[in-house]
C-alpha positions in Angstrom: 124.2 76.7 162.5 122.1 77.8 165.4 121.4 81.6 165.5 122.3 81.7 169.2 126.0 81.0 168.4 126.1 83.6 165.7 124.5 86.1 168.1 127.1 85.3 170.9 129.9 86.2 168.4 128.2 89.2 166.9 127.7 90.8 170.3 131.4 91.6 170.5 132.1 92.7 167.0 133.3 96.2 166.2 131.5 98.6 163.8 133.6 97.6 160.7 133.9 93.9 161.6 132.0 91.1 160.0 131.8 87.4 160.8 133.3 85.2 158.0 133.0 81.7 159.5 132.0 80.0 162.7 132.8 76.5 163.8 131.8 74.7 167.0 134.0 72.4 169.1 131.9 69.7 170.7 132.7 69.2 174.3 131.4 67.2 177.2 130.2 70.4 178.7 126.7 71.6 178.0 127.8 74.3 175.6 130.3 73.9 172.7 133.3 76.2 172.3 132.7 78.7 169.5 135.6 79.6 167.2 134.9 82.4 164.8 136.9 84.3 162.2 136.1 87.8 161.2 137.8 90.1 158.7 139.9 91.5 161.6 140.6 88.7 164.1 140.2 85.2 165.4 137.6 84.9 168.2 137.2 82.1 170.7 134.1 82.0 172.9 134.0 79.6 175.8 130.5 79.5 177.4 130.4 78.7 181.1 127.3 78.1 183.2 126.5 81.7 183.9 129.1 83.6 181.7 131.1 83.5 178.5 134.9 83.9 178.3 136.2 85.5 175.1 139.7 85.3 173.7 140.6 87.2 170.5 143.7 87.4 168.4 144.5 89.8 165.6 145.5 88.1 162.4 149.0 89.6 162.6 149.5 87.5 165.8 148.6 84.2 164.1 151.8 82.6 162.8 150.6 79.2 161.6 147.5 77.1 161.2 147.4 73.3 161.0 144.5 70.9 160.2 144.8 67.3 161.3 142.2 64.9 160.0 141.5 61.7 162.0 139.2 58.8 161.4 136.2 60.2 163.2 137.0 63.9 163.7 139.3 66.7 162.9 141.5 69.0 164.9 142.9 72.4 164.2 145.9 74.2 165.8 146.8 77.9 165.8 150.3 79.0 166.7 150.2 82.5 168.1 152.8 85.2 169.0 152.5 88.1 171.4 152.5 91.7 170.3 155.8 92.5 172.1 157.5 89.6 170.4 156.2 90.6 167.0 157.4 94.2 167.5 160.9 93.0 168.6 161.1 90.8 165.5 160.0 93.7 163.2 162.7 95.9 164.7 165.4 93.1 164.4 164.3 90.6 161.7 167.5 88.5 162.3 165.8 87.1 165.3 163.7 84.0 164.9 160.0 84.6 165.4 159.0 82.1 168.1 155.5 81.1 168.9 154.2 82.0 172.3 151.0 80.0 172.6 149.3 77.2 170.7 145.5 77.0 170.7 144.1 73.6 169.7 140.5 72.5 168.9 139.5 68.9 168.7 136.3 67.1 167.8 135.4 69.3 164.8 133.3 67.9 162.0 135.4 67.2 158.9 133.4 69.1 156.3 133.0 72.2 158.5 136.7 72.0 159.5 137.9 71.9 155.9 135.7 75.0 154.9 136.8 76.8 158.1 140.5 76.0 157.4 140.3 77.4 153.9 138.8 80.7 155.0 141.2 80.9 158.0 144.3 80.0 156.0 143.5 82.8 153.6 143.6 85.3 156.5 146.8 83.8 157.9 148.6 84.1 154.5 147.4 87.7 154.3 148.7 88.4 157.8 152.0 86.8 156.8 152.3 89.0 153.8 151.6 92.1 155.9 154.3 91.2 158.4 156.8 90.7 155.6 155.8 94.0 154.1 156.2 95.8 157.4 159.6 94.2 158.0 160.8 95.4 154.6 159.5 98.9 155.2 161.2 99.1 158.5 164.5 97.9 157.0 164.3 100.6 154.3 163.6 103.2 157.0 166.6 102.1 159.0 168.9 102.2 155.9 167.5 105.5 154.7 166.1 106.4 151.3 167.3 104.3 148.4 166.0 106.7 145.8 163.7 105.1 143.2 163.9 101.7 145.0 162.0 102.8 148.1 158.9 100.7 148.7 156.5 103.6 148.7 157.6 104.8 145.3 157.7 101.3 143.8 154.1 100.7 144.9 153.0 103.9 143.3 154.6 102.9 140.0 152.7 99.6 139.8 
């Protein structure tokens, strides 16, 4: 992959952030859309003629990932949720967590898309587990201490 695309992404990384995978969406425009995953977030870079528009989403906001393979190319979809919606759900888990936005990328090369999907799916599953853990911790906090069954004590025993 061209170093210029890696450099575009690395320009906005934080001090403890590292790029895991980068994939390009071929477009009719002169520059492809860059989709990158880091250890902390999903980053989308949309180069324009004289500027670059960045969108980024923390892993906790990515609900679902889908890969669709077609004859000549592959597409990938991310279902996202806003922070406010996520916080309301963590406070009242009876509510259904509803996606807010879907981001779709077409015209991806199959081999690259499969590799990218594997790495991304790992992060999405990790975020799902963190959301579930946070939900359980908040439920315990709401109900009060349950003695030896409190999550913090159980984690220390393991």
